[in-house]
N, CA, C and O atoms as CSV, one atom per row, in Angstrom:
chain,resi,resn,atom,element,x,y,z
A,1,MET,N,N,-14.572,-0.714,37.083
A,1,MET,CA,C,-13.970,0.738,36.228
A,1,MET,C,C,-15.258,0.898,36.549
A,1,MET,O,O,-16.043,-0.007,36.262
A,2,GLY,N,N,-15.785,2.253,37.300
A,2,GLY,CA,C,-16.670,3.034,37.773
A,2,GLY,C,C,-17.304,3.490,35.897
A,2,GLY,O,O,-17.004,2.568,35.139
A,3,ARG,N,N,-17.624,3.992,35.583
A,3,ARG,CA,C,-17.959,4.322,34.487
A,3,ARG,C,C,-18.904,2.977,33.985
A,3,ARG,O,O,-20.113,2.949,33.753
A,4,TYR,N,N,-18.109,2.111,33.924
A,4,TYR,CA,C,-18.539,0.700,33.111
A,4,TYR,C,C,-19.756,-0.124,34.299
A,4,TYR,O,O,-19.980,-1.333,34.359
A,5,LYS,N,N,-20.198,0.642,34.890
A,5,LYS,CA,C,-20.740,-0.388,36.235
A,5,LYS,C,C,-21.876,-1.715,35.911
A,5,LYS,O,O,-22.042,-2.934,35.965
A,6,ASN,N,N,-22.523,-0.312,35.512
A,6,ASN,CA,C,-23.985,-0.041,35.476
A,6,ASN,C,C,-23.978,-0.673,33.864
A,6,ASN,O,O,-24.805,-1.582,33.928
A,7,THR,N,N,-23.685,-0.649,33.088
A,7,THR,CA,C,-24.007,-1.005,31.454
A,7,THR,C,C,-24.183,-2.876,31.658
A,7,THR,O,O,-23.783,-3.743,32.435
A,8,LYS,N,N,-24.866,-2.795,30.672
A,8,LYS,CA,C,-25.603,-4.170,30.423
A,8,LYS,C,C,-24.423,-4.864,29.543
A,8,LYS,O,O,-23.829,-4.319,28.613
A,9,VAL,N,N,-24.260,-5.876,29.917
A,9,VAL,CA,C,-23.779,-7.601,29.288
A,9,VAL,C,C,-24.896,-8.088,28.327
A,9,VAL,O,O,-25.904,-8.760,28.546
A,10,ILE,N,N,-24.287,-7.411,26.943
A,10,ILE,CA,C,-24.942,-8.715,25.986
A,10,ILE,C,C,-24.163,-9.657,25.319
A,10,ILE,O,O,-22.946,-9.641,25.129
A,11,LYS,N,N,-25.166,-10.649,24.914
A,11,LYS,CA,C,-24.265,-11.895,24.346
A,11,LYS,C,C,-24.769,-12.272,23.958
A,11,LYS,O,O,-25.868,-12.780,24.183
A,12,SER,N,N,-23.441,-12.063,22.304
A,12,SER,CA,C,-23.778,-12.285,20.728
A,12,SER,C,C,-24.780,-13.277,20.528
A,12,SER,O,O,-25.473,-13.903,21.330
A,13,THR,N,N,-24.724,-13.284,19.556
A,13,THR,CA,C,-25.060,-14.968,19.100
A,13,THR,C,C,-24.071,-16.224,18.492
A,13,THR,O,O,-24.311,-17.323,17.992
A,14,SER,N,N,-22.673,-15.362,18.850
A,14,SER,CA,C,-21.706,-16.258,18.201
A,14,SER,C,C,-20.531,-16.821,20.078
A,14,SER,O,O,-19.402,-17.267,20.284
A,15,GLY,N,N,-21.749,-16.404,20.963
A,15,GLY,CA,C,-21.670,-16.376,22.523
A,15,GLY,C,C,-20.715,-15.689,23.213
A,15,GLY,O,O,-20.564,-15.769,24.432
A,16,LYS,N,N,-19.828,-14.769,22.201
A,16,LYS,CA,C,-19.387,-13.793,23.420
A,16,LYS,C,C,-19.973,-12.807,24.103
A,16,LYS,O,O,-21.193,-12.704,24.233
A,17,LEU,N,N,-18.820,-11.747,24.746
A,17,LEU,CA,C,-19.804,-11.796,25.638
A,17,LEU,C,C,-19.709,-9.752,25.574
A,17,LEU,O,O,-18.587,-9.539,26.033
A,18,TYR,N,N,-20.313,-8.434,25.256
A,18,TYR,CA,C,-20.196,-7.071,25.743
A,18,TYR,C,C,-21.403,-6.497,26.075
A,18,TYR,O,O,-22.621,-6.633,25.961
A,19,ARG,N,N,-20.429,-5.705,26.597
A,19,ARG,CA,C,-20.688,-4.398,27.171
A,19,ARG,C,C,-21.754,-3.471,25.960
A,19,ARG,O,O,-21.009,-2.790,25.255
A,20,SER,N,N,-23.414,-3.263,25.519
A,20,SER,CA,C,-23.583,-2.027,25.094
A,20,SER,C,C,-23.077,-0.757,25.763
A,20,SER,O,O,-22.347,-0.715,26.753
A,21,THR,N,N,-23.741,0.630,24.842
A,21,THR,CA,C,-23.449,1.277,24.692
A,21,THR,C,C,-24.151,1.728,25.888
A,21,THR,O,O,-25.120,1.191,26.425
A,22,LYS,N,N,-23.331,3.129,26.342
A,22,LYS,CA,C,-23.363,3.896,27.763
A,22,LYS,C,C,-23.739,5.473,27.566
A,22,LYS,O,O,-22.914,6.384,27.634
A,23,PHE,N,N,-25.219,5.639,27.292
A,23,PHE,CA,C,-25.171,7.052,26.814
A,23,PHE,C,C,-25.204,7.235,28.539
A,23,PHE,O,O,-25.644,6.547,29.459
A,24,TYR,N,N,-24.625,8.301,28.459
A,24,TYR,CA,C,-24.647,9.792,30.104
A,24,TYR,C,C,-25.770,10.919,29.573
A,24,TYR,O,O,-25.990,11.269,28.414
A,25,THR,N,N,-26.068,11.128,30.154
A,25,THR,CA,C,-26.837,12.297,30.970
A,25,THR,C,C,-25.408,14.127,30.468
A,25,THR,O,O,-24.197,14.090,30.684
A,26,PRO,N,N,-26.144,15.330,29.858
A,26,PRO,CA,C,-25.427,16.216,30.903
A,26,PRO,C,C,-24.919,15.926,31.656
A,26,PRO,O,O,-25.187,14.897,32.278
A,27,ILE,N,N,-23.458,17.112,32.077
A,27,ILE,CA,C,-23.064,17.061,33.237
A,27,ILE,C,C,-23.700,18.613,33.470
A,27,ILE,O,O,-23.377,19.598,32.805
A,28,PRO,N,N,-24.489,18.594,34.359
A,28,PRO,CA,C,-24.750,20.007,34.915
A,28,PRO,C,C,-24.002,20.925,35.487
A,28,PRO,O,O,-23.254,20.423,36.326
A,29,GLU,N,N,-23.857,22.486,35.337
A,29,GLU,CA,C,-22.771,23.165,35.940
A,29,GLU,C,C,-23.214,23.680,37.446
A,29,GLU,O,O,-24.380,24.071,37.509
A,30,SER,N,N,-22.521,23.728,38.547
A,30,SER,CA,C,-22.988,23.954,39.766
A,30,SER,C,C,-21.703,24.525,40.246
A,30,SER,O,O,-20.541,24.166,40.057
A,31,SER,N,N,-22.333,25.724,41.064
A,31,SER,CA,C,-21.523,27.435,41.817
A,31,SER,C,C,-20.667,26.840,42.127
A,31,SER,O,O,-20.040,27.662,42.795
A,32,THR,N,N,-19.732,25.330,42.164
A,32,THR,CA,C,-19.140,24.746,43.504
A,32,THR,C,C,-17.870,24.260,42.574
A,32,THR,O,O,-16.795,24.125,43.160
A,33,ASP,N,N,-17.936,23.932,40.874
A,33,ASP,CA,C,-17.148,23.924,39.983
A,33,ASP,C,C,-16.035,24.596,40.139
A,33,ASP,O,O,-15.645,25.486,40.895
A,34,VAL,N,N,-15.395,23.692,38.845
A,34,VAL,CA,C,-13.237,25.013,39.286
A,34,VAL,C,C,-13.558,25.071,37.939
A,34,VAL,O,O,-14.105,24.233,37.223
A,35,TRP,N,N,-13.165,26.112,37.714
A,35,TRP,CA,C,-12.633,26.507,36.225
A,35,TRP,C,C,-11.071,26.464,35.837
A,35,TRP,O,O,-10.240,27.371,35.834
A,36,VAL,N,N,-11.030,25.971,35.720
A,36,VAL,CA,C,-9.300,26.019,35.244
A,36,VAL,C,C,-8.704,26.528,34.019
A,36,VAL,O,O,-9.398,26.465,33.003
A,37,ILE,N,N,-7.454,27.057,33.936
A,37,ILE,CA,C,-7.438,27.613,32.799
A,37,ILE,C,C,-5.988,27.112,32.607
A,37,ILE,O,O,-5.123,27.495,33.395
A,38,THR,N,N,-5.636,26.128,31.420
A,38,THR,CA,C,-4.130,24.848,31.629
A,38,THR,C,C,-3.399,25.753,31.216
A,38,THR,O,O,-3.707,26.727,30.529
A,39,GLN,N,N,-2.115,25.362,31.748
A,39,GLN,CA,C,-1.075,25.450,30.998
A,39,GLN,C,C,-0.104,24.624,30.520
A,39,GLN,O,O,-0.518,23.477,30.685
A,40,HIS,N,N,0.984,24.610,30.006
A,40,HIS,CA,C,1.802,23.653,29.434
A,40,HIS,C,C,2.415,22.156,29.744
A,40,HIS,O,O,3.603,22.161,30.069
A,41,GLY,N,N,1.929,21.208,29.701
A,41,GLY,CA,C,2.304,20.128,30.227
A,41,GLY,C,C,0.938,18.870,31.327
A,41,GLY,O,O,1.064,17.784,31.893
A,42,ASP,N,N,-0.609,20.177,31.053
A,42,ASP,CA,C,-1.903,19.820,31.805
A,42,ASP,C,C,-2.194,18.533,30.606
A,42,ASP,O,O,-2.038,18.680,29.394
A,43,ARG,N,N,-2.702,17.123,31.366
A,43,ARG,CA,C,-3.088,16.834,30.495
A,43,ARG,C,C,-5.114,16.069,31.049
A,43,ARG,O,O,-5.054,15.312,32.018
A,44,LEU,N,N,-5.714,16.159,30.813
A,44,LEU,CA,C,-7.252,15.512,31.454
A,44,LEU,C,C,-6.470,14.402,32.518
A,44,LEU,O,O,-6.082,15.274,33.295
A,45,ASP,N,N,-5.950,13.123,33.132
A,45,ASP,CA,C,-6.125,12.613,33.318
A,45,ASP,C,C,-4.499,12.919,34.851
A,45,ASP,O,O,-4.264,12.030,35.669
A,46,LEU,N,N,-3.880,13.962,34.842
A,46,LEU,CA,C,-3.271,14.452,35.499
A,46,LEU,C,C,-4.608,15.566,36.013
A,46,LEU,O,O,-4.769,15.292,37.202
A,47,LEU,N,N,-5.261,16.292,35.760
A,47,LEU,CA,C,-6.056,16.893,36.406
A,47,LEU,C,C,-6.930,16.008,37.230
A,47,LEU,O,O,-6.871,16.144,38.452
A,48,ALA,N,N,-7.786,15.059,36.684
A,48,ALA,CA,C,-8.534,14.031,37.433
A,48,ALA,C,C,-7.762,13.330,38.548
A,48,ALA,O,O,-8.396,12.831,39.478
A,49,ASN,N,N,-6.524,13.267,38.511
A,49,ASN,CA,C,-5.928,12.847,39.892
A,49,ASN,C,C,-5.818,13.760,40.575
A,49,ASN,O,O,-6.150,13.556,41.742
A,50,GLN,N,N,-5.263,15.336,40.184
A,50,GLN,CA,C,-5.365,16.299,41.408
A,50,GLN,C,C,-7.031,16.454,41.563
A,50,GLN,O,O,-7.258,16.535,42.770
A,51,TYR,N,N,-7.937,16.507,41.008
A,51,TYR,CA,C,-9.000,16.785,41.770
A,51,TYR,C,C,-10.106,15.997,42.029
A,51,TYR,O,O,-11.268,16.285,42.315
A,52,TYR,N,N,-9.583,15.049,41.889
A,52,TYR,CA,C,-10.543,13.374,41.985
A,52,TYR,C,C,-9.733,12.228,43.162
A,52,TYR,O,O,-10.167,11.534,44.082
A,53,GLN,N,N,-8.200,12.489,42.508
A,53,GLN,CA,C,-7.077,11.840,43.545
A,53,GLN,C,C,-7.553,10.633,42.267
A,53,GLN,O,O,-6.720,9.730,42.348
A,54,ASP,N,N,-8.299,10.396,41.447
A,54,ASP,CA,C,-8.410,8.704,40.990
A,54,ASP,C,C,-8.138,9.564,39.016
A,54,ASP,O,O,-9.029,10.360,38.719
A,55,PRO,N,N,-6.676,9.279,37.591
A,55,PRO,CA,C,-6.426,9.716,37.071
A,55,PRO,C,C,-7.777,8.945,36.621
A,55,PRO,O,O,-8.595,9.736,36.152
A,56,SER,N,N,-8.133,7.859,36.640
A,56,SER,CA,C,-9.531,7.406,35.420
A,56,SER,C,C,-10.168,8.138,35.592
A,56,SER,O,O,-10.781,8.470,34.578
A,57,MET,N,N,-10.388,8.619,36.377
A,57,MET,CA,C,-12.013,9.834,35.726
A,57,MET,C,C,-11.571,10.860,34.712
A,57,MET,O,O,-12.377,11.069,33.805
A,58,TRP,N,N,-10.790,11.327,34.701
A,58,TRP,CA,C,-9.824,12.022,32.975
A,58,TRP,C,C,-11.365,12.242,32.336
A,58,TRP,O,O,-11.921,13.333,32.464
A,59,TRP,N,N,-11.922,11.273,31.735
A,59,TRP,CA,C,-13.358,11.148,30.652
A,59,TRP,C,C,-13.986,11.739,31.661
A,59,TRP,O,O,-14.979,12.230,31.124
A,60,TYR,N,N,-14.005,11.882,32.295
A,60,TYR,CA,C,-15.478,12.290,33.303
A,60,TYR,C,C,-15.430,14.434,32.656
A,60,TYR,O,O,-16.324,15.047,32.071
A,61,ILE,N,N,-13.862,15.015,33.164
A,61,ILE,CA,C,-13.383,16.003,32.693
A,61,ILE,C,C,-13.660,16.341,31.812
A,61,ILE,O,O,-14.302,17.385,31.696
A,62,ALA,N,N,-13.365,15.745,31.001
A,62,ALA,CA,C,-13.724,14.917,29.202
A,62,ALA,C,C,-14.773,15.202,28.520
A,62,ALA,O,O,-14.693,15.661,27.380
A,63,ARG,N,N,-16.578,14.826,29.491
A,63,ARG,CA,C,-17.465,15.013,28.576
A,63,ARG,C,C,-18.049,16.344,29.296
A,63,ARG,O,O,-18.791,17.118,28.692
A,64,ALA,N,N,-17.741,16.496,30.328
A,64,ALA,CA,C,-18.087,17.939,30.767
A,64,ALA,C,C,-17.794,19.031,30.195
A,64,ALA,O,O,-18.290,20.119,30.488
A,65,ASN,N,N,-16.707,18.770,29.065
A,65,ASN,CA,C,-16.396,20.214,28.323
A,65,ASN,C,C,-16.414,19.449,26.666
A,65,ASN,O,O,-16.274,20.225,25.721
A,66,ASN,N,N,-16.530,18.428,26.460
A,66,ASN,CA,C,-16.695,17.726,25.205
A,66,ASN,C,C,-15.225,17.847,24.373
A,66,ASN,O,O,-14.915,18.377,23.306
A,67,LEU,N,N,-14.697,17.313,25.097
A,67,LEU,CA,C,-13.008,16.936,24.708
A,67,LEU,C,C,-12.735,15.410,24.178
A,67,LEU,O,O,-13.125,14.297,24.532
A,68,LYS,N,N,-12.118,15.771,23.445
A,68,LYS,CA,C,-12.474,14.325,23.288
A,68,LYS,C,C,-10.790,13.843,22.873
A,68,LYS,O,O,-10.624,12.892,22.110
A,69,PHE,N,N,-9.500,14.662,23.506
A,69,PHE,CA,C,-8.014,13.541,23.560
A,69,PHE,C,C,-7.812,14.539,24.617
A,69,PHE,O,O,-8.428,15.565,24.908
A,70,ASN,N,N,-6.400,13.745,25.295
A,70,ASN,CA,C,-6.309,14.005,26.608
A,70,ASN,C,C,-5.895,14.839,26.898
A,70,ASN,O,O,-6.335,15.382,27.912
A,71,ASN,N,N,-4.532,15.566,25.985
A,71,ASN,CA,C,-3.190,16.232,26.103
A,71,ASN,C,C,-4.356,17.446,25.711
A,71,ASN,O,O,-5.358,17.217,25.033
A,72,LEU,N,N,-3.884,19.191,26.468
A,72,LEU,CA,C,-4.519,20.160,26.576
A,72,LEU,C,C,-4.092,21.161,25.431
A,72,LEU,O,O,-3.589,20.407,24.598
A,73,GLU,N,N,-4.030,22.229,25.017
A,73,GLU,CA,C,-3.498,23.369,24.348
A,73,GLU,C,C,-3.429,24.208,25.724
A,73,GLU,O,O,-4.370,24.400,26.494
A,74,ALA,N,N,-1.972,24.709,25.871
A,74,ALA,CA,C,-1.782,25.855,27.170
A,74,ALA,C,C,-2.434,26.978,26.438
A,74,ALA,O,O,-2.473,27.294,25.249
A,75,GLY,N,N,-3.220,27.765,28.161
A,75,GLY,CA,C,-4.480,28.035,27.953
A,75,GLY,C,C,-5.768,28.208,27.545
A,75,GLY,O,O,-6.463,29.188,27.277
A,76,THR,N,N,-5.908,27.140,27.558
A,76,THR,CA,C,-7.290,26.380,27.577
A,76,THR,C,C,-8.050,26.635,28.712
A,76,THR,O,O,-7.426,26.454,29.758
A,77,THR,N,N,-9.241,27.012,28.836
A,77,THR,CA,C,-10.657,27.445,30.045
A,77,THR,C,C,-11.611,26.092,29.948
A,77,THR,O,O,-12.436,25.883,29.058
A,78,ILE,N,N,-11.222,24.964,31.400
A,78,ILE,CA,C,-11.861,24.103,31.448
A,78,ILE,C,C,-12.915,24.032,32.198
A,78,ILE,O,O,-13.131,25.238,32.314
A,79,ARG,N,N,-13.697,23.547,32.767
A,79,ARG,CA,C,-15.113,22.659,33.940
A,79,ARG,C,C,-14.426,21.596,34.462
A,79,ARG,O,O,-14.257,20.604,33.752
A,80,ILE,N,N,-14.002,21.630,35.576
A,80,ILE,CA,C,-13.946,20.397,36.015
A,80,ILE,C,C,-14.956,20.500,37.632
A,80,ILE,O,O,-14.791,21.129,38.678
A,81,PRO,N,N,-15.855,19.678,37.214
A,81,PRO,CA,C,-16.980,18.880,37.923
A,81,PRO,C,C,-16.695,19.157,39.200
A,81,PRO,O,O,-15.476,19.199,39.368
A,82,ALA,N,N,-17.410,19.396,40.320
A,82,ALA,CA,C,-17.008,20.133,41.553
A,82,ALA,C,C,-17.384,17.764,41.938
A,82,ALA,O,O,-16.736,16.826,42.400
A,83,MET,N,N,-18.860,18.005,41.310
A,83,MET,CA,C,-19.396,16.560,42.065
A,83,MET,C,C,-19.510,15.894,40.589
A,83,MET,O,O,-19.849,16.502,39.574
A,84,THR,N,N,-19.118,14.367,40.684
A,84,THR,CA,C,-20.335,13.251,39.744
A,84,THR,C,C,-20.457,12.287,40.542
A,84,THR,O,O,-20.164,11.883,41.667
A,85,VAL,N,N,-21.014,12.030,39.546
A,85,VAL,CA,C,-21.747,10.487,40.089
A,85,VAL,C,C,-21.131,9.351,40.434
A,85,VAL,O,O,-21.778,8.335,40.688
A,86,PHE,N,N,-19.143,9.423,40.504
A,86,PHE,CA,C,-19.151,8.513,41.819
A,86,PHE,C,C,-18.613,8.563,42.608
A,86,PHE,O,O,-18.223,7.649,43.335
A,87,ASN,N,N,-18.356,10.278,42.710
A,87,ASN,CA,C,-17.936,9.942,44.302
A,87,ASN,C,C,-18.696,10.502,45.144
A,87,ASN,O,O,-18.355,10.373,46.319
A,88,ASN,N,N,-20.283,11.504,44.778
A,88,ASN,CA,C,-20.383,11.813,45.597
A,88,ASN,C,C,-20.469,13.057,46.590
A,88,ASN,O,O,-21.136,13.058,47.625
A,89,GLU,N,N,-19.944,13.776,46.271
A,89,GLU,CA,C,-19.081,14.533,47.378
A,89,GLU,C,C,-19.637,16.106,46.140
A,89,GLU,O,O,-19.272,17.253,46.398
């Protein structure tokens, strides 16, 4: 999974392996970002699939817009970052 690629693995005292917490830097706005006014039925995973061809990148759009839920209310304006650290486009 892309967002866990550079996350440290920590071994607990019981011997179990865990991933450390990952903190991401803010996603800067760009003149090439796409702004979308959501419609009924839009979800972050569907938008991620449409713009990045990868529905698992829903969290990147959520992070750029400070959203915590996958479902979107119709009429909400959200930003789709044109470039991610994972697709380098």
